[in-house]
C-alpha positions in Angstrom: -21.7 20.5 34.2 -25.2 21.7 33.2 -25.6 23.6 29.9 -27.4 26.9 29.5 -28.0 27.2 25.8 -28.1 31.0 25.7 -27.6 34.0 27.9 -29.4 36.7 25.8 -29.1 39.6 28.2 -25.4 39.4 28.6 -24.2 41.9 25.9 -26.3 44.8 27.3 -25.8 43.9 30.9 -22.0 43.5 30.4 -21.6 46.7 28.5 -23.4 48.6 31.2 -21.0 47.0 33.7 -18.0 48.2 31.7 -19.4 51.7 31.5 -19.9 51.7 35.3 -16.2 50.8 35.7 -15.2 53.5 33.3 -17.4 56.0 35.2 -15.4 55.2 38.4 -12.1 55.4 36.6 -12.4 58.9 35.0 -13.1 61.0 38.1 -10.5 59.1 40.0 -8.0 59.9 37.2 -9.0 63.6 37.3 -8.4 63.6 41.1 -5.0 62.0 40.6 -3.7 64.8 38.4 -3.3 67.6 41.0 -2.2 65.1 43.6 0.4 63.6 41.3 -0.7 60.2 42.6 -1.7 57.6 40.0 -1.7 55.0 42.8 -5.2 56.3 43.6 -6.2 53.5 41.2 -5.3 51.0 43.8 -7.9 52.5 46.2 -10.7 52.0 43.7 -9.6 48.7 42.2 -12.1 46.8 44.2 -14.9 49.2 43.2 -14.2 48.4 39.5 -15.4 44.9 40.3 -17.9 45.2 43.0 -20.0 48.1 41.7 -20.7 46.4 38.3 -21.5 43.2 40.2 -24.0 45.0 42.4 -25.6 46.4 39.2 -25.8 42.9 37.6 -27.6 41.5 40.7 -29.9 44.5 41.1 -30.9 44.5 37.4 -31.7 40.8 37.2 -33.0 40.2 40.7 -30.5 37.4 41.3 -31.1 34.0 42.7 -29.4 32.4 45.8 -26.2 31.8 43.9 -26.0 35.4 42.6 -26.8 36.8 46.0 -24.1 34.7 47.7 -21.6 35.8 45.0 -22.5 39.4 45.5 -22.1 39.1 49.3 -18.6 37.6 49.0 -17.6 40.2 46.4 -18.9 43.2 48.5 -17.1 41.8 51.6 -13.9 41.4 49.6 -14.2 44.9 48.1 -14.9 46.7 51.3 -12.1 45.0 53.2 -9.6 45.5 50.4 -10.6 49.1 49.7 -10.4 50.2 53.3 -7.1 48.3 53.9 -5.4 49.8 50.8 -6.7 53.3 51.6 -5.5 53.2 55.2 -2.2 51.7 54.2 -1.4 54.3 51.5 -2.7 57.4 53.2 0.0 60.0 53.8 2.6 58.1 51.8 2.2 59.7 48.4 2.4 57.9 45.1 3.4 54.2 45.4 6.9 53.5 44.0 5.5 51.2 41.4 3.5 54.0 39.9 6.5 56.4 40.2 8.4 54.0 38.0 5.5 54.0 35.5 5.4 57.8 35.6 9.1 58.0 34.9 8.9 55.6 31.9 6.0 57.5 30.3 7.1 61.1 30.3 6.3 63.6 29.0 2.5 64.1 29.5 2.1 61.2 32.0 -0.9 63.0 33.5 -2.8 62.4 30.2 -1.3 59.0 29.4 -2.2 57.7 32.9 -5.9 57.8 31.9 -5.5 54.8 29.6 -2.2 53.3 31.0 -3.5 53.1 34.5 -7.1 54.0 35.1 -9.0 52.7 32.0 -6.8 49.7 31.9 -7.6 48.7 35.4 -11.3 49.5 34.8 -11.3 47.0 31.9 -9.4 44.4 33.9 -11.8 44.8 36.9 -14.7 44.4 34.5 -13.2 41.1 33.2 -12.8 39.9 36.8 -16.5 40.5 37.3 -17.6 38.1 34.6 -18.5 35.1 36.8 -21.1 37.3 38.6 -22.3 38.7 35.3 -23.1 35.2 34.0 -24.6 34.1 37.3 -26.8 37.1 37.5 -28.0 36.7 33.9 -28.5 33.0 34.3 -30.6 33.6 37.4 -33.3 35.2 35.1 -33.4 32.2 32.7 -36.2 29.7 32.7 -33.6 26.9 32.7 -31.4 28.2 35.4 -29.3 25.7 37.3 -30.2 25.1 40.9 -27.6 25.4 43.7 -25.5 22.3 43.8 -22.3 20.7 45.3 -20.0 22.7 43.1 -21.6 25.9 44.3 -21.0 25.0 47.9 -17.4 24.1 47.1 -16.9 27.3 45.2 -18.5 29.5 47.9 -16.4 27.7 50.6 -13.2 28.3 48.6 -14.0 31.9 48.0 -14.9 32.6 51.7 -11.9 30.7 52.9 -9.6 32.7 50.6 -11.1 35.9 51.8 -10.4 34.9 55.4 -6.8 33.9 54.6 -6.3 37.2 52.7 -7.7 39.3 55.6 -5.7 37.4 58.3 -2.4 37.7 56.3 -2.9 41.5 55.7 -3.8 42.0 59.4 -0.6 40.1 60.5 1.6 42.2 58.2 0.0 45.5 59.2 0.5 44.6 62.9 4.1 43.6 62.2 4.8 46.9 60.4 3.3 49.0 63.2 5.9 47.8 65.7 9.1 50.0 65.4 11.2 47.1 66.7 10.5 45.3 63.4 12.0 48.0 61.2 14.2 46.4 58.6 13.2 42.9 59.6 11.4 40.4 57.4 7.9 39.3 58.3 8.1 35.5 58.5 5.6 34.7 61.2 2.0 33.6 61.2 0.8 32.7 57.7 3.9 34.4 56.3 6.0 31.5 57.7 4.4 29.2 55.1 4.1 31.5 52.1 5.9 34.7 51.1 2.6 36.0 49.7 -0.3 34.4 51.6 -2.5 37.4 50.9 -2.2 36.8 47.2 -2.9 33.1 47.6 -6.1 33.9 49.5 -7.0 36.4 46.8 -6.6 33.8 44.1 -8.8 31.4 46.0 -11.5 34.0 46.2 -11.7 34.3 42.4 -11.3 30.7 41.6 -14.2 30.0 44.0 -16.4 32.6 42.4 -15.3 31.5 38.9 -16.5 27.9 39.6 -19.9 29.3 40.7 -20.2 31.4 37.6 -19.3 28.4 35.5 -21.9 26.3 37.2 -24.5 29.0 36.4 -23.6 29.4 32.8 -22.6 25.8 32.0 -20.3 25.0 29.1 -21.7 28.0 27.2 -20.4 30.2 30.0 -17.0 28.5 30.5 -15.3 31.7 29.3 -16.0 33.2 32.8 -12.9 31.3 33.9 -10.9 34.1 32.2 -11.6 35.9 35.5 -9.6 33.7 37.9 -7.0 33.0 35.2 -6.5 36.8 34.7 -6.4 37.4 38.5 -3.9 34.6 39.0 -1.7 35.9 36.2 -1.8 39.5 37.6 -0.9 38.3 41.1 1.9 36.0 40.0 3.4 37.8 37.0 2.4 41.4 36.8 1.5 43.5 39.9 2.1 40.8 42.5 4.9 38.3 43.3 7.2 39.0 40.4 7.1 42.8 40.7 7.4 42.9 44.4 10.4 40.5 44.5 12.2 42.0 41.5 14.9 43.7 43.5 13.9 43.1 47.0 16.9 40.8 47.6 19.2 43.7 46.8 17.3 46.2 49.0 16.8 43.8 51.9 19.5 41.0 52.1 17.6 39.2 54.8 14.8 38.5 52.3 17.1 36.3 50.3 17.2 33.8 53.2 13.4 34.1 53.5 13.1 33.2 49.8 15.4 30.2 50.2 13.2 28.6 52.9 9.7 29.8 52.1 7.2 28.9 49.4 6.5 31.8 47.1 2.8 31.4 46.8 1.1 28.2 48.0 1.4 27.8 51.8 3.8 25.0 52.6 6.0 24.1 55.6 9.3 25.9 55.4 12.4 24.1 54.2 14.7 22.5 56.8 17.1 25.0 58.3 14.3 27.2 59.7 14.9 26.6 63.3 12.2 28.8 64.7 
């Protein structure tokens, strides 16, 4: 792994990226108060990442690596933002946020500023770190040229984006059919993983993390905090663990699905699945 000795513009560039994320969070929080819908944060989650990334590349000019990372990030953000907005429209506050609201009364409207919106802004900014380092390194005299690891990282990120998009489309189509009400989605990619969309999402950020590490070298290895954070969130916080916390009680058929299907990494279902 090549070494970039210093990335001098990082503090100012990164701080501006954080301020941009906060500037998105605050008006969204204000809009959530009269609507009583803190889950608006989900609709702008991708913007917390993509808008700072666009600033990084615009400010530094960006080489081929930074431009590719920006393209993947923007594609990811647009797809996810539109998908979540369409999915959540007309359904009120997500039940996960209802639970947070109930646990933090009174004055949740004020508390949600830091418990939900500013917290997610900071998390999104951390996720943007690989693109921050890649953009800053692009302006260094000793920048690292595109190499095999960049190609592998870009392929992993693009492949993860495709998996994520296909999985979400399959689930949305399944839910639109009234005949599937109460049934468990276990076809397509969902036959091999209970959360193929989260698996694809993780691949996106590990691919971009590798590219950021290549750009920054060992001096920038801290950018791997981005995919590590995203993996932790998807597996232990807002993803698999939270969604499956009580689903077996609410939907008994899901228990059978759990018994035969990998939780995360796509894998052939266990024997006994006769379909």
